[in-house]
Gaussian input, Z-matrix of N, CA and C with variables (Angstrom, degrees):
# hf/3-21g

backbone

0 1
 N
 C     1     B1
 C     2     B2     1     A1
 N     3     B3     2     A2     1     D1
 C     4     B4     3     A3     2     D2
 C     5     B5     4     A4     3     D3
 N     6     B6     5     A5     4     D4
 C     7     B7     6     A6     5     D5
 C     8     B8     7     A7     6     D6
 N     9     B9     8     A8     7     D7
 C    10    B10     9     A9     8     D8
 C    11    B11    10    A10     9     D9
 N    12    B12    11    A11    10    D10
 C    13    B13    12    A12    11    D11
 C    14    B14    13    A13    12    D12
 N    15    B15    14    A14    13    D13
 C    16    B16    15    A15    14    D14
 C    17    B17    16    A16    15    D15
 N    18    B18    17    A17    16    D16
 C    19    B19    18    A18    17    D17
 C    20    B20    19    A19    18    D18
 N    21    B21    20    A20    19    D19
 C    22    B22    21    A21    20    D20
 C    23    B23    22    A22    21    D21
 N    24    B24    23    A23    22    D22
 C    25    B25    24    A24    23    D23
 C    26    B26    25    A25    24    D24
 N    27    B27    26    A26    25    D25
 C    28    B28    27    A27    26    D26
 C    29    B29    28    A28    27    D27
 N    30    B30    29    A29    28    D28
 C    31    B31    30    A30    29    D29
 C    32    B32    31    A31    30    D30
 N    33    B33    32    A32    31    D31
 C    34    B34    33    A33    32    D32
 C    35    B35    34    A34    33    D33
 N    36    B36    35    A35    34    D34
 C    37    B37    36    A36    35    D35
 C    38    B38    37    A37    36    D36
 N    39    B39    38    A38    37    D37
 C    40    B40    39    A39    38    D38
 C    41    B41    40    A40    39    D39
 N    42    B42    41    A41    40    D40
 C    43    B43    42    A42    41    D41
 C    44    B44    43    A43    42    D42
 N    45    B45    44    A44    43    D43
 C    46    B46    45    A45    44    D44
 C    47    B47    46    A46    45    D45
 N    48    B48    47    A47    46    D46
 C    49    B49    48    A48    47    D47
 C    50    B50    49    A49    48    D48
 N    51    B51    50    A50    49    D49
 C    52    B52    51    A51    50    D50
 C    53    B53    52    A52    51    D51
 N    54    B54    53    A53    52    D52
 C    55    B55    54    A54    53    D53
 C    56    B56    55    A55    54    D54
 N    57    B57    56    A56    55    D55
 C    58    B58    57    A57    56    D56
 C    59    B59    58    A58    57    D57
 N    60    B60    59    A59    58    D58
 C    61    B61    60    A60    59    D59
 C    62    B62    61    A61    60    D60
 N    63    B63    62    A62    61    D61
 C    64    B64    63    A63    62    D62
 C    65    B65    64    A64    63    D63
 N    66    B66    65    A65    64    D64
 C    67    B67    66    A66    65    D65
 C    68    B68    67    A67    66    D66
 N    69    B69    68    A68    67    D67
 C    70    B70    69    A69    68    D68
 C    71    B71    70    A70    69    D69
 N    72    B72    71    A71    70    D70
 C    73    B73    72    A72    71    D71
 C    74    B74    73    A73    72    D72
 N    75    B75    74    A74    73    D73
 C    76    B76    75    A75    74    D74
 C    77    B77    76    A76    75    D75
 N    78    B78    77    A77    76    D76
 C    79    B79    78    A78    77    D77
 C    80    B80    79    A79    78    D78
 N    81    B81    80    A80    79    D79
 C    82    B82    81    A81    80    D80
 C    83    B83    82    A82    81    D81
 N    84    B84    83    A83    82    D82
 C    85    B85    84    A84    83    D83
 C    86    B86    85    A85    84    D84
 N    87    B87    86    A86    85    D85
 C    88    B88    87    A87    86    D86
 C    89    B89    88    A88    87    D87
 N    90    B90    89    A89    88    D88
 C    91    B91    90    A90    89    D89
 C    92    B92    91    A91    90    D90
 N    93    B93    92    A92    91    D91
 C    94    B94    93    A93    92    D92
 C    95    B95    94    A94    93    D93
 N    96    B96    95    A95    94    D94
 C    97    B97    96    A96    95    D95
 C    98    B98    97    A97    96    D96
 N    99    B99    98    A98    97    D97
 C   100   B100    99    A99    98    D98
 C   101   B101   100   A100    99    D99
 N   102   B102   101   A101   100   D100
 C   103   B103   102   A102   101   D101
 C   104   B104   103   A103   102   D102
 N   105   B105   104   A104   103   D103
 C   106   B106   105   A105   104   D104
 C   107   B107   106   A106   105   D105
 N   108   B108   107   A107   106   D106
 C   109   B109   108   A108   107   D107
 C   110   B110   109   A109   108   D108
 N   111   B111   110   A110   109   D109
 C   112   B112   111   A111   110   D110
 C   113   B113   112   A112   111   D111
 N   114   B114   113   A113   112   D112
 C   115   B115   114   A114   113   D113
 C   116   B116   115   A115   114   D114
 N   117   B117   116   A116   115   D115
 C   118   B118   117   A117   116   D116
 C   119   B119   118   A118   117   D117
 N   120   B120   119   A119   118   D118
 C   121   B121   120   A120   119   D119
 C   122   B122   121   A121   120   D120
 N   123   B123   122   A122   121   D121
 C   124   B124   123   A123   122   D122
 C   125   B125   124   A124   123   D123
 N   126   B126   125   A125   124   D124
 C   127   B127   126   A126   125   D125
 C   128   B128   127   A127   126   D126
 N   129   B129   128   A128   127   D127
 C   130   B130   129   A129   128   D128
 C   131   B131   130   A130   129   D129
 N   132   B132   131   A131   130   D130
 C   133   B133   132   A132   131   D131
 C   134   B134   133   A133   132   D132
 N   135   B135   134   A134   133   D133
 C   136   B136   135   A135   134   D134
 C   137   B137   136   A136   135   D135
 N   138   B138   137   A137   136   D136
 C   139   B139   138   A138   137   D137
 C   140   B140   139   A139   138   D138
 N   141   B141   140   A140   139   D139
 C   142   B142   141   A141   140   D140
 C   143   B143   142   A142   141   D141
 N   144   B144   143   A143   142   D142
 C   145   B145   144   A144   143   D143
 C   146   B146   145   A145   144   D144
 N   147   B147   146   A146   145   D145
 C   148   B148   147   A147   146   D146
 C   149   B149   148   A148   147   D147
 N   150   B150   149   A149   148   D148
 C   151   B151   150   A150   149   D149
 C   152   B152   151   A151   150   D150
 N   153   B153   152   A152   151   D151
 C   154   B154   153   A153   152   D152
 C   155   B155   154   A154   153   D153
 N   156   B156   155   A155   154   D154
 C   157   B157   156   A156   155   D155
 C   158   B158   157   A157   156   D156
 N   159   B159   158   A158   157   D157
 C   160   B160   159   A159   158   D158
 C   161   B161   160   A160   159   D159
 N   162   B162   161   A161   160   D160
 C   163   B163   162   A162   161   D161
 C   164   B164   163   A163   162   D162
 N   165   B165   164   A164   163   D163
 C   166   B166   165   A165   164   D164
 C   167   B167   166   A166   165   D165
 N   168   B168   167   A167   166   D166
 C   169   B169   168   A168   167   D167
 C   170   B170   169   A169   168   D168
 N   171   B171   170   A170   169   D169
 C   172   B172   171   A171   170   D170
 C   173   B173   172   A172   171   D171
 N   174   B174   173   A173   172   D172
 C   175   B175   174   A174   173   D173
 C   176   B176   175   A175   174   D174
 N   177   B177   176   A176   175   D175
 C   178   B178   177   A177   176   D176
 C   179   B179   178   A178   177   D177
 N   180   B180   179   A179   178   D178
 C   181   B181   180   A180   179   D179
 C   182   B182   181   A181   180   D180
 N   183   B183   182   A182   181   D181
 C   184   B184   183   A183   182   D182
 C   185   B185   184   A184   183   D183
 N   186   B186   185   A185   184   D184
 C   187   B187   186   A186   185   D185
 C   188   B188   187   A187   186   D186
 N   189   B189   188   A188   187   D187
 C   190   B190   189   A189   188   D188
 C   191   B191   190   A190   189   D189
 N   192   B192   191   A191   190   D190
 C   193   B193   192   A192   191   D191
 C   194   B194   193   A193   192   D192
 N   195   B195   194   A194   193   D193
 C   196   B196   195   A195   194   D194
 C   197   B197   196   A196   195   D195
 N   198   B198   197   A197   196   D196
 C   199   B199   198   A198   197   D197
 C   200   B200   199   A199   198   D198
 N   201   B201   200   A200   199   D199
 C   202   B202   201   A201   200   D200
 C   203   B203   202   A202   201   D201
 N   204   B204   203   A203   202   D202
 C   205   B205   204   A204   203   D203
 C   206   B206   205   A205   204   D204
 N   207   B207   206   A206   205   D205
 C   208   B208   207   A207   206   D206
 C   209   B209   208   A208   207   D207
 N   210   B210   209   A209   208   D208
 C   211   B211   210   A210   209   D209
 C   212   B212   211   A211   210   D210
 N   213   B213   212   A212   211   D211
 C   214   B214   213   A213   212   D212
 C   215   B215   214   A214   213   D213
 N   216   B216   215   A215   214   D214
 C   217   B217   216   A216   215   D215
 C   218   B218   217   A217   216   D216
 N   219   B219   218   A218   217   D217
 C   220   B220   219   A219   218   D218
 C   221   B221   220   A220   219   D219
 N   222   B222   221   A221   220   D220
 C   223   B223   222   A222   221   D221
 C   224   B224   223   A223   222   D222
 N   225   B225   224   A224   223   D223
 C   226   B226   225   A225   224   D224
 C   227   B227   226   A226   225   D225
 N   228   B228   227   A227   226   D226
 C   229   B229   228   A228   227   D227
 C   230   B230   229   A229   228   D228
 N   231   B231   230   A230   229   D229
 C   232   B232   231   A231   230   D230
 C   233   B233   232   A232   231   D231
 N   234   B234   233   A233   232   D232
 C   235   B235   234   A234   233   D233
 C   236   B236   235   A235   234   D234
 N   237   B237   236   A236   235   D235
 C   238   B238   237   A237   236   D236
 C   239   B239   238   A238   237   D237
 N   240   B240   239   A239   238   D238
 C   241   B241   240   A240   239   D239
 C   242   B242   241   A241   240   D240
 N   243   B243   242   A242   241   D241
 C   244   B244   243   A243   242   D242
 C   245   B245   244   A244   243   D243
 N   246   B246   245   A245   244   D244
 C   247   B247   246   A246   245   D245
 C   248   B248   247   A247   246   D246
 N   249   B249   248   A248   247   D247
 C   250   B250   249   A249   248   D248
 C   251   B251   250   A250   249   D249
 N   252   B252   251   A251   250   D250
 C   253   B253   252   A252   251   D251
 C   254   B254   253   A253   252   D252
 N   255   B255   254   A254   253   D253
 C   256   B256   255   A255   254   D254
 C   257   B257   256   A256   255   D255
 N   258   B258   257   A257   256   D256
 C   259   B259   258   A258   257   D257
 C   260   B260   259   A259   258   D258

   B1=1.4935
   B2=1.4666
   B3=1.3334
   B4=1.5041
   B5=1.4805
   B6=1.3006
   B7=1.4418
   B8=1.5083
   B9=1.3167
   B10=1.4317
   B11=1.5187
   B12=1.2651
   B13=1.4613
   B14=1.5138
   B15=1.2367
   B16=1.4395
   B17=1.5116
   B18=1.2907
   B19=1.4750
   B20=1.5166
   B21=1.2979
   B22=1.4344
   B23=1.5084
   B24=1.3283
   B25=1.4767
   B26=1.4641
   B27=1.3580
   B28=1.3913
   B29=1.4701
   B30=1.3431
   B31=1.4401
   B32=1.5569
   B33=1.3212
   B34=1.4353
   B35=1.5098
   B36=1.2295
   B37=1.4926
   B38=1.4483
   B39=1.3990
   B40=1.4527
   B41=1.5300
   B42=1.3310
   B43=1.5303
   B44=1.4959
   B45=1.3307
   B46=1.4618
   B47=1.4576
   B48=1.2650
   B49=1.4824
   B50=1.5362
   B51=1.3382
   B52=1.4278
   B53=1.5625
   B54=1.3694
   B55=1.4204
   B56=1.5318
   B57=1.3431
   B58=1.4603
   B59=1.4939
   B60=1.3978
   B61=1.4848
   B62=1.5284
   B63=1.3816
   B64=1.3926
   B65=1.5596
   B66=1.3392
   B67=1.4838
   B68=1.5015
   B69=1.3547
   B70=1.4426
   B71=1.5368
   B72=1.3603
   B73=1.4230
   B74=1.5718
   B75=1.3490
   B76=1.4273
   B77=1.5200
   B78=1.3215
   B79=1.4778
   B80=1.5158
   B81=1.3466
   B82=1.4894
   B83=1.4534
   B84=1.2899
   B85=1.5037
   B86=1.5109
   B87=1.2970
   B88=1.4258
   B89=1.5228
   B90=1.3059
   B91=1.4562
   B92=1.5925
   B93=1.3577
   B94=1.4531
   B95=1.5238
   B96=1.3472
   B97=1.4105
   B98=1.5219
   B99=1.2589
   B100=1.4986
   B101=1.4672
   B102=1.3718
   B103=1.4379
   B104=1.5158
   B105=1.3491
   B106=1.4334
   B107=1.5070
   B108=1.3732
   B109=1.4437
   B110=1.5002
   B111=1.3306
   B112=1.4081
   B113=1.5000
   B114=1.3779
   B115=1.4999
   B116=1.4851
   B117=1.3652
   B118=1.4328
   B119=1.5392
   B120=1.2973
   B121=1.5008
   B122=1.5223
   B123=1.3730
   B124=1.4174
   B125=1.5202
   B126=1.3775
   B127=1.4527
   B128=1.5316
   B129=1.3144
   B130=1.4674
   B131=1.4830
   B132=1.3758
   B133=1.4511
   B134=1.4919
   B135=1.3481
   B136=1.4824
   B137=1.4968
   B138=1.3477
   B139=1.4725
   B140=1.4839
   B141=1.3407
   B142=1.4300
   B143=1.5114
   B144=1.3001
   B145=1.5009
   B146=1.5614
   B147=1.2935
   B148=1.5466
   B149=1.5233
   B150=1.3122
   B151=1.4691
   B152=1.5394
   B153=1.3195
   B154=1.5154
   B155=1.5441
   B156=1.3223
   B157=1.4975
   B158=1.4690
   B159=1.3575
   B160=1.5327
   B161=1.4708
   B162=1.3093
   B163=1.4478
   B164=1.5033
   B165=1.3395
   B166=1.4433
   B167=1.5466
   B168=1.2970
   B169=1.5089
   B170=1.4888
   B171=1.3995
   B172=1.4209
   B173=1.5022
   B174=1.3346
   B175=1.4823
   B176=1.5467
   B177=1.3433
   B178=1.4655
   B179=1.6087
   B180=1.2826
   B181=1.4972
   B182=1.5162
   B183=1.3573
   B184=1.4888
   B185=1.5517
   B186=1.3006
   B187=1.4927
   B188=1.5042
   B189=1.3677
   B190=1.3953
   B191=1.5072
   B192=1.3578
   B193=1.4251
   B194=1.4652
   B195=1.3519
   B196=1.4224
   B197=1.5818
   B198=1.2690
   B199=1.4754
   B200=1.5160
   B201=1.2978
   B202=1.4162
   B203=1.5259
   B204=1.3492
   B205=1.3939
   B206=1.5297
   B207=1.3065
   B208=1.4324
   B209=1.5998
   B210=1.2765
   B211=1.4832
   B212=1.5338
   B213=1.3733
   B214=1.4334
   B215=1.5056
   B216=1.3546
   B217=1.4747
   B218=1.5470
   B219=1.2688
   B220=1.4781
   B221=1.5161
   B222=1.3434
   B223=1.4726
   B224=1.5004
   B225=1.3629
   B226=1.5103
   B227=1.5099
   B228=1.2927
   B229=1.4740
   B230=1.5857
   B231=1.3883
   B232=1.4768
   B233=1.4835
   B234=1.3239
   B235=1.5025
   B236=1.5343
   B237=1.3398
   B238=1.4631
   B239=1.5106
   B240=1.2826
   B241=1.4836
   B242=1.5387
   B243=1.3847
   B244=1.4367
   B245=1.4909
   B246=1.3049
   B247=1.4857
   B248=1.5158
   B249=1.3518
   B250=1.5241
   B251=1.5698
   B252=1.3058
   B253=1.5019
   B254=1.5323
   B255=1.3024
   B256=1.4332
   B257=1.4903
   B258=1.3683
   B259=1.5012
   B260=1.4403
   A1=105.92
   A2=116.61
   A3=119.09
   A4=110.32
   A5=116.01
   A6=120.16
   A7=111.62
   A8=116.37
   A9=121.35
   A10=109.85
   A11=118.38
   A12=122.37
   A13=112.78
   A14=118.89
   A15=124.25
   A16=111.56
   A17=118.77
   A18=120.84
   A19=106.92
   A20=115.73
   A21=123.68
   A22=108.92
   A23=119.14
   A24=122.81
   A25=110.04
   A26=113.31
   A27=120.95
   A28=110.03
   A29=119.68
   A30=121.46
   A31=111.07
   A32=114.52
   A33=121.09
   A34=111.34
   A35=120.00
   A36=123.47
   A37=117.64
   A38=116.47
   A39=121.26
   A40=113.05
   A41=115.01
   A42=120.46
   A43=113.92
   A44=114.74
   A45=121.58
   A46=111.88
   A47=119.13
   A48=122.14
   A49=106.92
   A50=114.01
   A51=120.44
   A52=105.78
   A53=116.78
   A54=121.18
   A55=110.84
   A56=118.17
   A57=122.63
   A58=115.12
   A59=114.91
   A60=120.41
   A61=107.25
   A62=119.05
   A63=122.67
   A64=109.76
   A65=117.23
   A66=120.71
   A67=109.39
   A68=117.84
   A69=121.87
   A70=109.83
   A71=115.57
   A72=122.54
   A73=112.04
   A74=113.43
   A75=120.11
   A76=114.01
   A77=115.81
   A78=120.32
   A79=109.94
   A80=116.03
   A81=119.82
   A82=112.11
   A83=116.57
   A84=124.96
   A85=111.95
   A86=117.34
   A87=121.78
   A88=110.88
   A89=119.09
   A90=123.73
   A91=110.98
   A92=117.90
   A93=118.69
   A94=109.27
   A95=115.35
   A96=122.09
   A97=110.00
   A98=118.84
   A99=122.06
   A100=108.51
   A101=115.56
   A102=122.10
   A103=108.38
   A104=115.67
   A105=121.36
   A106=104.52
   A107=115.29
   A108=121.25
   A109=110.51
   A110=117.46
   A111=125.48
   A112=108.96
   A113=115.49
   A114=118.38
   A115=110.49
   A116=115.57
   A117=121.17
   A118=115.21
   A119=114.11
   A120=118.27
   A121=112.97
   A122=117.26
   A123=118.10
   A124=114.10
   A125=115.80
   A126=118.35
   A127=110.29
   A128=118.31
   A129=121.31
   A130=110.16
   A131=115.92
   A132=125.03
   A133=106.47
   A134=113.67
   A135=120.55
   A136=105.98
   A137=115.93
   A138=120.82
   A139=110.10
   A140=117.71
   A141=120.47
   A142=111.32
   A143=115.83
   A144=119.45
   A145=106.16
   A146=116.08
   A147=122.08
   A148=108.59
   A149=116.87
   A150=120.51
   A151=111.25
   A152=114.64
   A153=117.45
   A154=108.57
   A155=115.69
   A156=116.19
   A157=110.76
   A158=117.39
   A159=118.37
   A160=109.45
   A161=119.96
   A162=122.46
   A163=111.84
   A164=116.47
   A165=123.32
   A166=108.84
   A167=118.00
   A168=120.65
   A169=107.43
   A170=120.03
   A171=121.67
   A172=111.35
   A173=115.60
   A174=119.78
   A175=109.50
   A176=114.83
   A177=120.32
   A178=109.58
   A179=116.02
   A180=120.00
   A181=110.77
   A182=117.99
   A183=119.82
   A184=110.33
   A185=113.82
   A186=118.83
   A187=115.14
   A188=117.61
   A189=122.77
   A190=109.89
   A191=117.03
   A192=118.33
   A193=114.33
   A194=118.91
   A195=122.46
   A196=112.43
   A197=115.40
   A198=121.41
   A199=111.54
   A200=119.00
   A201=122.35
   A202=110.13
   A203=111.93
   A204=120.89
   A205=105.42
   A206=119.73
   A207=120.27
   A208=109.65
   A209=115.07
   A210=117.42
   A211=111.66
   A212=115.06
   A213=117.65
   A214=113.40
   A215=115.64
   A216=119.36
   A217=110.53
   A218=117.55
   A219=120.95
   A220=111.89
   A221=119.40
   A222=122.16
   A223=107.06
   A224=116.32
   A225=120.19
   A226=111.00
   A227=117.42
   A228=120.67
   A229=109.89
   A230=115.95
   A231=118.11
   A232=111.76
   A233=118.00
   A234=121.77
   A235=109.88
   A236=116.75
   A237=119.11
   A238=109.58
   A239=117.66
   A240=120.60
   A241=110.96
   A242=115.38
   A243=117.03
   A244=113.82
   A245=117.84
   A246=122.76
   A247=110.76
   A248=114.69
   A249=119.04
   A250=107.93
   A251=115.66
   A252=116.40
   A253=110.31
   A254=118.52
   A255=118.39
   A256=113.94
   A257=115.09
   A258=122.44
   A259=112.33
   D1=128.68
   D2=171.29
   D3=-70.20
   D4=146.27
   D5=179.19
   D6=-122.44
   D7=133.45
   D8=173.02
   D9=-99.07
   D10=147.26
   D11=171.73
   D12=-116.43
   D13=135.84
   D14=178.98
   D15=-124.14
   D16=140.16
   D17=-179.95
   D18=-111.67
   D19=135.65
   D20=178.34
   D21=-146.76
   D22=176.38
   D23=179.19
   D24=-121.00
   D25=153.14
   D26=172.38
   D27=-83.85
   D28=122.52
   D29=-175.89
   D30=-97.77
   D31=176.41
   D32=178.45
   D33=-51.76
   D34=144.79
   D35=-175.35
   D36=68.75
   D37=14.81
   D38=174.52
   D39=77.08
   D40=18.28
   D41=176.33
   D42=-76.15
   D43=136.18
   D44=171.89
   D45=-120.70
   D46=126.65
   D47=174.93
   D48=-88.06
   D49=124.68
   D50=177.03
   D51=-94.79
   D52=119.11
   D53=-174.24
   D54=-58.75
   D55=151.52
   D56=-175.87
   D57=-54.03
   D58=-40.49
   D59=-176.80
   D60=-65.91
   D61=-36.97
   D62=-177.95
   D63=-72.95
   D64=-37.57
   D65=176.29
   D66=-61.61
   D67=-42.95
   D68=-178.92
   D69=-62.01
   D70=-45.91
   D71=-178.33
   D72=-61.67
   D73=-36.30
   D74=179.21
   D75=-81.82
   D76=-14.52
   D77=179.90
   D78=72.26
   D79=33.86
   D80=175.79
   D81=-112.07
   D82=153.40
   D83=175.10
   D84=-124.79
   D85=164.32
   D86=175.29
   D87=-52.02
   D88=129.49
   D89=176.02
   D90=92.96
   D91=-9.26
   D92=178.69
   D93=-72.70
   D94=148.97
   D95=172.56
   D96=-75.15
   D97=139.33
   D98=178.12
   D99=-127.71
   D100=158.61
   D101=173.61
   D102=-116.91
   D103=137.16
   D104=177.33
   D105=-119.09
   D106=119.56
   D107=175.10
   D108=-108.37
   D109=133.31
   D110=177.52
   D111=-112.73
   D112=120.90
   D113=-177.56
   D114=-84.25
   D115=-178.33
   D116=-179.79
   D117=-60.49
   D118=-28.02
   D119=-179.53
   D120=-81.52
   D121=-8.28
   D122=-178.31
   D123=97.61
   D124=-3.52
   D125=178.72
   D126=-81.10
   D127=147.96
   D128=-177.99
   D129=-119.53
   D130=149.41
   D131=173.13
   D132=-124.99
   D133=143.72
   D134=177.24
   D135=-115.49
   D136=139.02
   D137=172.76
   D138=-149.54
   D139=161.80
   D140=173.39
   D141=-69.96
   D142=157.64
   D143=176.85
   D144=-60.38
   D145=-42.11
   D146=-178.53
   D147=-54.35
   D148=-52.34
   D149=-177.76
   D150=-64.40
   D151=-35.62
   D152=-179.41
   D153=-68.41
   D154=-40.13
   D155=176.91
   D156=-64.52
   D157=-39.93
   D158=178.62
   D159=-63.65
   D160=-38.95
   D161=177.07
   D162=-59.52
   D163=-49.04
   D164=178.37
   D165=-58.31
   D166=-42.01
   D167=-177.84
   D168=-62.25
   D169=-45.15
   D170=-178.02
   D171=-60.72
   D172=-39.20
   D173=-179.85
   D174=-63.35
   D175=-48.75
   D176=-176.68
   D177=-65.83
   D178=-34.64
   D179=-177.79
   D180=-62.08
   D181=-26.60
   D182=179.16
   D183=-64.50
   D184=-26.57
   D185=-174.99
   D186=-99.78
   D187=-4.98
   D188=-176.39
   D189=-108.84
   D190=120.19
   D191=179.85
   D192=-83.24
   D193=144.17
   D194=179.51
   D195=67.12
   D196=-157.31
   D197=-178.60
   D198=-107.92
   D199=44.91
   D200=178.00
   D201=-70.35
   D202=149.66
   D203=174.57
   D204=-101.66
   D205=110.56
   D206=-177.23
   D207=-68.99
   D208=-28.36
   D209=174.68
   D210=-65.72
   D211=-44.77
   D212=177.29
   D213=-63.86
   D214=-39.28
   D215=176.35
   D216=-61.25
   D217=-45.04
   D218=179.19
   D219=-61.79
   D220=-41.34
   D221=179.43
   D222=-62.53
   D223=-48.95
   D224=-179.03
   D225=-59.37
   D226=-41.12
   D227=-177.94
   D228=-66.41
   D229=-38.37
   D230=176.83
   D231=-67.34
   D232=-36.85
   D233=177.93
   D234=-63.33
   D235=-43.37
   D236=178.52
   D237=-62.98
   D238=-43.95
   D239=-178.06
   D240=-65.52
   D241=-34.05
   D242=175.45
   D243=-68.08
   D244=-37.89
   D245=175.60
   D246=-62.96
   D247=-42.36
   D248=-177.92
   D249=-64.11
   D250=-38.29
   D251=-176.19
   D252=-75.50
   D253=-26.91
   D254=178.28
   D255=-83.83
   D256=-17.69
   D257=176.81
   D258=91.86

């Protein structure tokens, strides 16, 4: 993966301006929620919430066999538990 590097400054109040080219590369727009991850070495990555969710889905997909819907499974499990409690 090619990597671009952008330089910016930390402004008063802890504000950081993300340059337009970087926003475009990240797929983020003004007002979008972003995620900042800081690793053990102190390096940070910025991504959109959408891309972070997609990343999490890819990680979970490795552990889910077939095309199960984990949400549907959870709902069904809760319904069974509710029936068991009511008798």
